[in-house]
LUMSEKE-735780 format. One line per 10 residues: number of its first residue (from 1); their letters; for each residue y, z, x of N, C-alpha, C. Coordinates in steps of 0.2 Angstrom, whole numbers, plus 5000, padded with zeros to 4 digits. Example, Ala and Ser with C-alpha at 12.3 -4.5 7.8 and 13.67 -1.06 7.14 Angstrom:
% LUMSEKE-735780
1 = as = 4972 5039 5066 4978 5039 5062 4984 5039 5066; 4989 5035 5064 4995 5036 5068 5000 5039 5064 $
***
This chain:
% LUMSEKE-735780
1 = qgdylargyr = 4899 4723 3892 4896 4724 3892 4892 4731 3891; 4895 4735 3891 4891 4741 3888 4893 4742 3881; 4898 4740 3877 4899 4740 3870 4891 4736 3867; 4889 4729 3870 4882 4727 3869 4877 4732 3869; 4877 4736 3877 4869 4743 3878 4872 4746 3871; 4877 4750 3870 4879 4755 3866 4877 4752 3859; 4876 4746 3858 4873 4746 3851 4868 4743 3851; 4862 4744 3857 4855 4741 3856 4854 4735 3861; 4858 4729 3860 4857 4723 3862 4853 4724 3869; 4850 4718 3872 4845 4719 3877 4851 4712 3881 $
11 = pyvdyyslhs = 4851 4716 3889 4854 4710 3892 4849 4702 3893; 4849 4698 3895 4846 4691 3894 4844 4690 3888; 4839 4696 3883 4837 4695 3877 4842 4692 3871; 4846 4697 3873 4850 4697 3866 4857 4694 3868; 4860 4694 3874 4866 4694 3874 4866 4689 3881; 4868 4683 3885 4869 4681 3892 4874 4684 3895; 4870 4685 3901 4874 4691 3906 4873 4689 3912; 4878 4687 3917 4877 4686 3924 4874 4691 3929; 4875 4697 3927 4872 4703 3930 4870 4708 3924; 4866 4711 3928 4861 4714 3922 4865 4722 3921 $
21 = ffpflfsaig = 4859 4727 3919 4863 4730 3913 4865 4737 3917; 4864 4740 3924 4864 4746 3927 4871 4746 3927; 4875 4743 3930 4884 4746 3930 4887 4747 3924; 4884 4746 3921 4886 4744 3911 4885 4752 3908; 4880 4754 3910 4879 4760 3908 4883 4764 3907; 4885 4766 3912 4891 4771 3912 4897 4770 3906; 4898 4763 3906 4901 4759 3902 4898 4761 3894; 4891 4762 3893 4890 4762 3885 4891 4769 3885; 4888 4770 3891 4890 4784 3887 4899 4782 3885; 4901 4779 3890 4908 4780 3887 4911 4780 3880 $
31 = iesqgvslra = 4906 4773 3878 4907 4768 3871 4906 4773 3868; 4899 4775 3867 4896 4781 3864 4898 4787 3860; 4902 4788 3865 4907 4796 3866 4914 4795 3863; 4918 4790 3866 4924 4790 3864 4925 4783 3859; 4921 4777 3857 4922 4771 3854 4926 4766 3859; 4925 4759 3858 4928 4754 3861 4938 4757 3864; 4938 4759 3868 4944 4761 3871 4946 4762 3880; 4949 4765 3879 4953 4768 3886 4950 4772 3890; 4949 4776 3884 4947 4782 3885 4937 4781 3887; 4934 4775 3885 4928 4775 3886 4928 4774 3892 $
41 = vllaqilggg = 4933 4768 3893 4932 4765 3902 4933 4772 3909; 4937 4775 3906 4942 4782 3911 4934 4784 3912; 4929 4786 3906 4924 4789 3906 4920 4789 3909; 4918 4783 3908 4913 4779 3911 4914 4777 3921; 4921 4775 3923 4922 4778 3929 4921 4786 3932; 4922 4788 3928 4923 4796 3931 4914 4797 3930; 4913 4796 3926 4903 4799 3926 4900 4793 3932; 4903 4787 3932 4899 4785 3935 4900 4785 3943; 4907 4787 3945 4911 4789 3950 4906 4797 3953; 4905 4802 3948 4905 4808 3950 4897 4806 3951 $
51 = ilgallhrva = 4896 4803 3946 4885 4805 3948 4885 4800 3957; 4887 4794 3957 4887 4790 3962 4887 4794 3970; 4895 4795 3968 4897 4801 3974 4893 4808 3975; 4889 4812 3971 4884 4816 3970 4881 4813 3975; 4876 4808 3974 4871 4806 3977 4871 4802 3984; 4878 4797 3985 4881 4799 3993 4880 4806 3995; 4885 4808 3994 4886 4817 3998 4879 4820 4001; 4873 4818 3993 4867 4823 3993 4861 4821 4002; 4864 4813 3999 4859 4810 4005 4864 4812 4012; 4868 4810 4013 4873 4811 4020 4870 4819 4023 $
61 = asrvhwilal = 4873 4823 4015 4871 4830 4020 4868 4832 4024; 4863 4828 4023 4857 4831 4029 4856 4828 4036; 4862 4823 4036 4861 4819 4040 4867 4819 4046; 4873 4821 4041 4879 4819 4045 4884 4825 4045; 4888 4827 4048 4892 4835 4049 4894 4834 4040; 4894 4841 4036 4896 4843 4031 4904 4839 4029; 4907 4839 4033 4914 4837 4032 4914 4828 4032; 4910 4826 4037 4909 4819 4033 4904 4816 4028; 4899 4822 4026 4898 4820 4020 4902 4821 4016; 4906 4826 4016 4911 4827 4008 4914 4819 4009 $
71 = llgltsvlml = 4919 4819 4012 4921 4812 4012 4917 4805 4012; 4910 4803 4014 4908 4799 4010 4909 4799 4003; 4905 4806 4000 4906 4805 3992 4914 4806 3989; 4918 4808 3992 4926 4807 3991 4927 4799 3990; 4925 4796 3996 4926 4788 3996 4924 4785 3991; 4917 4788 3990 4913 4783 3982 4916 4786 3977; 4918 4790 3976 4922 4793 3969 4928 4789 3970; 4931 4789 3974 4939 4787 3973 4938 4780 3972; 4934 4776 3976 4931 4766 3973 4930 4767 3968; 4926 4771 3963 4926 4770 3958 4930 4772 3953 $
81 = vsctpigyet = 4934 4775 3955 4936 4777 3948 4945 4774 3948; 4944 4770 3955 4950 4767 3956 4951 4763 3952; 4957 4757 3949 4958 4752 3944 4959 4746 3951; 4957 4741 3948 4958 4733 3952 4965 4730 3948; 4970 4730 3953 4977 4727 3954 4973 4718 3951; 4976 4716 3944 4978 4708 3944 4983 4705 3946; 4979 4699 3950 4984 4695 3954 4991 4691 3948; 4992 4694 3943 5001 4691 3939 5003 4691 3941; 5011 4689 3937 5016 4687 3942 5019 4694 3946; 5019 4700 3941 5022 4708 3941 5017 4713 3947 $
91 = wrvfscamwy = 5012 4711 3947 5007 4713 3951 5005 4722 3948; 5009 4722 3940 5008 4727 3936 5001 4729 3933; 4997 4724 3932 4992 4724 3926 4987 4727 3933; 4984 4731 3928 4977 4733 3933 4972 4731 3923; 4965 4733 3931 4959 4732 3925 4955 4733 3929; 4950 4737 3925 4943 4739 3929 4938 4732 3930; 4939 4728 3931 4936 4720 3931 4934 4724 3940; 4929 4720 3940 4925 4719 3946 4921 4727 3945; 4919 4729 3942 4919 4738 3942 4909 4736 3945; 4905 4729 3943 4899 4732 3945 4898 4731 3952 $
101 = nrvgfalqav = 4902 4726 3955 4903 4727 3961 4903 4733 3966; 4909 4736 3964 4910 4744 3966 4904 4746 3966; 4902 4747 3960 4895 4752 3959 4889 4748 3964; 4889 4743 3966 4885 4739 3970 4888 4742 3978; 4893 4740 3980 4894 4746 3985 4891 4752 3986; 4895 4757 3979 4891 4765 3983 4885 4765 3982; 4881 4761 3977 4874 4761 3977 4871 4761 3986; 4874 4754 3989 4871 4753 3996 4873 4756 3998; 4880 4759 3999 4882 4764 4004 4878 4771 4005; 4871 4771 3998 4868 4776 3997 4861 4775 4003 $
111 = vlvyvalpsr = 4858 4769 4002 4854 4766 4002 4851 4765 4010; 4859 4763 4012 4860 4762 4020 4863 4769 4026; 4864 4775 4022 4866 4781 4023 4859 4784 4025; 4854 4782 4020 4847 4784 4019 4844 4780 4026; 4845 4774 4027 4840 4771 4031 4841 4771 4038; 4848 4773 4039 4853 4770 4045 4851 4778 4050; 4852 4783 4046 4852 4789 4047 4845 4793 4046; 4844 4796 4051 4836 4801 4052 4837 4807 4049; 4836 4809 4045 4836 4817 4041 4836 4822 4048; 4840 4827 4046 4840 4833 4052 4837 4840 4048 $
121 = dsrrwsrcvd = 4836 4838 4042 4833 4843 4037 4825 4843 4036; 4822 4850 4039 4814 4848 4041 4810 4850 4034; 4814 4852 4028 4811 4855 4022 4807 4846 4020; 4801 4846 4017 4797 4840 4017 4800 4839 4010; 4801 4844 4005 4804 4840 3999 4810 4835 3999; 4815 4841 4002 4822 4839 4002 4822 4830 4007; 4817 4828 4012 4816 4821 4012 4812 4816 4008; 4809 4821 4002 4806 4817 3997 4812 4817 3990; 4815 4821 3991 4823 4819 3986 4825 4813 3988; 4828 4813 3995 4832 4809 3999 4827 4801 3996 $
131 = sliasvclag = 4823 4801 3999 4817 4794 3997 4818 4792 3989; 4818 4798 3984 4817 4797 3978 4823 4794 3977; 4832 4796 3977 4837 4795 3977 4840 4789 3978; 4835 4786 3986 4836 4779 3988 4832 4774 3983; 4825 4777 3982 4823 4772 3979 4825 4771 3972; 4830 4776 3968 4834 4773 3962 4838 4769 3965; 4843 4770 3968 4848 4764 3969 4846 4759 3971; 4839 4758 3976 4837 4751 3977 4837 4748 3969; 4833 4751 3965 4833 4748 3958 4838 4746 3954; 4844 4750 3955 4850 4751 3953 4855 4745 3955 $
141 = lfhtkltffl = 4854 4743 3962 4857 4738 3964 4852 4732 3961; 4845 4731 3960 4842 4725 3959 4845 4725 3952; 4847 4729 3947 4848 4727 3940 4855 4728 3940; 4859 4728 3946 4868 4725 3947 4867 4719 3951; 4867 4716 3955 4866 4711 3958 4862 4708 3962; 4860 4704 3962 4854 4702 3967 4857 4697 3972; 4864 4699 3974 4866 4697 3978 4868 4703 3985; 4866 4710 3982 4868 4717 3985 4859 4719 3985; 4858 4717 3979 4850 4720 3980 4846 4717 3987; 4846 4711 3988 4840 4706 3994 4841 4709 3999 $
151 = ptmltviaat = 4849 4708 4003 4851 4711 4009 4849 4715 4013; 4849 4722 4005 4848 4730 4006 4841 4731 4006; 4839 4729 4002 4831 4727 4002 4828 4724 4009; 4831 4718 4012 4828 4717 4020 4830 4721 4024; 4835 4725 4022 4839 4730 4030 4834 4739 4027; 4830 4737 4022 4828 4744 4021 4819 4742 4026; 4818 4733 4022 4811 4736 4026 4812 4734 4033; 4816 4730 4034 4816 4731 4042 4816 4737 4045; 4820 4740 4043 4823 4747 4047 4817 4752 4048; 4812 4750 4039 4805 4753 4042 4800 4750 4046 $
161 = ivwpmsreqr = 4801 4743 4047 4797 4741 4051 4798 4742 4058; 4805 4742 4061 4806 4739 4066 4810 4748 4069; 4815 4749 4065 4817 4754 4069 4814 4762 4072; 4816 4766 4077 4814 4769 4079 4813 4775 4076; 4807 4775 4071 4805 4784 4069 4799 4789 4067; 4798 4791 4065 4794 4796 4067 4790 4793 4062; 4783 4794 4062 4778 4794 4056 4779 4796 4049; 4783 4800 4048 4784 4803 4042 4790 4797 4040; 4793 4798 4044 4800 4794 4042 4800 4786 4040; 4793 4784 4042 4789 4776 4041 4788 4777 4031 $
171 = ihgvativlg = 4782 4784 4033 4781 4784 4026 4784 4784 4020; 4790 4791 4022 4796 4790 4016 4799 4781 4016; 4801 4779 4021 4805 4774 4021 4798 4768 4017; 4793 4768 4018 4788 4761 4013 4786 4765 4005; 4787 4770 4005 4787 4776 3998 4794 4774 3993; 4798 4774 3999 4805 4773 3996 4806 4765 3993; 4803 4759 3996 4801 4753 3994 4799 4753 3989; 4790 4753 3988 4787 4754 3984 4788 4758 3977; 4792 4765 3979 4795 4765 3970 4800 4762 3969; 4804 4759 3973 4810 4755 3970 4808 4749 3968 $
181 = lilcaaaeal = 4804 4745 3970 4800 4739 3968 4797 4741 3959; 4795 4749 3957 4792 4750 3954 4795 4753 3948; 4800 4755 3950 4809 4755 3946 4810 4750 3942; 4810 4746 3946 4813 4737 3945 4809 4735 3940; 4802 4735 3940 4798 4733 3935 4799 4735 3930; 4797 4742 3929 4798 4749 3923 4805 4745 3919; 4809 4744 3925 4814 4741 3920 4817 4736 3917; 4814 4731 3920 4811 4724 3919 4809 4725 3912; 4804 4729 3912 4799 4729 3907 4801 4730 3900; 4806 4736 3901 4807 4741 3894 4813 4735 3891 $
191 = lqg = 4818 4733 3896 4822 4725 3894 4817 4723 3889; 4812 4718 3892 4811 4713 3890 4807 4716 3882; 4805 4723 3879 4806 4725 3874 4797 4726 3874 $
***
């Protein structure tokens, strides 16, 4: 799918896909840079792991001890740069299959850390950056796999309504949901041309 995206094809319009485009953007960048090759796959994994690990670390850094934030970010990176063993006779065959699942898990981790743990940072701009990151990750979940997006979105909505928060945290939660939905709609409009 990264190859199709690199060639300018649109999912659901120009080719059939069970999954949307977000996880394969990293593959498209790798293919644009390295051609269709193992190096493109490795570049995609490093790029995806680095970006999503950095986003998770950024959101976690204002919520938990810096060591835990670092471990969360590194765990996300390691999860995204690892290959999946495929169950052939020898168990020596590795694949980058299920990449979209790992991207979905990393996106969910960012959103759930944002929702579950209140920010200890008193700077308004920092909270706004975290809300923006969570919104982008929600939109990324929508454009990865609906089975990741729907439960995460319901969790964000429930947490925003029910979770004991300050007024400002509720406003950021609602803004995160609205911006995430706007980003989803904008990406869909771009896909449809």
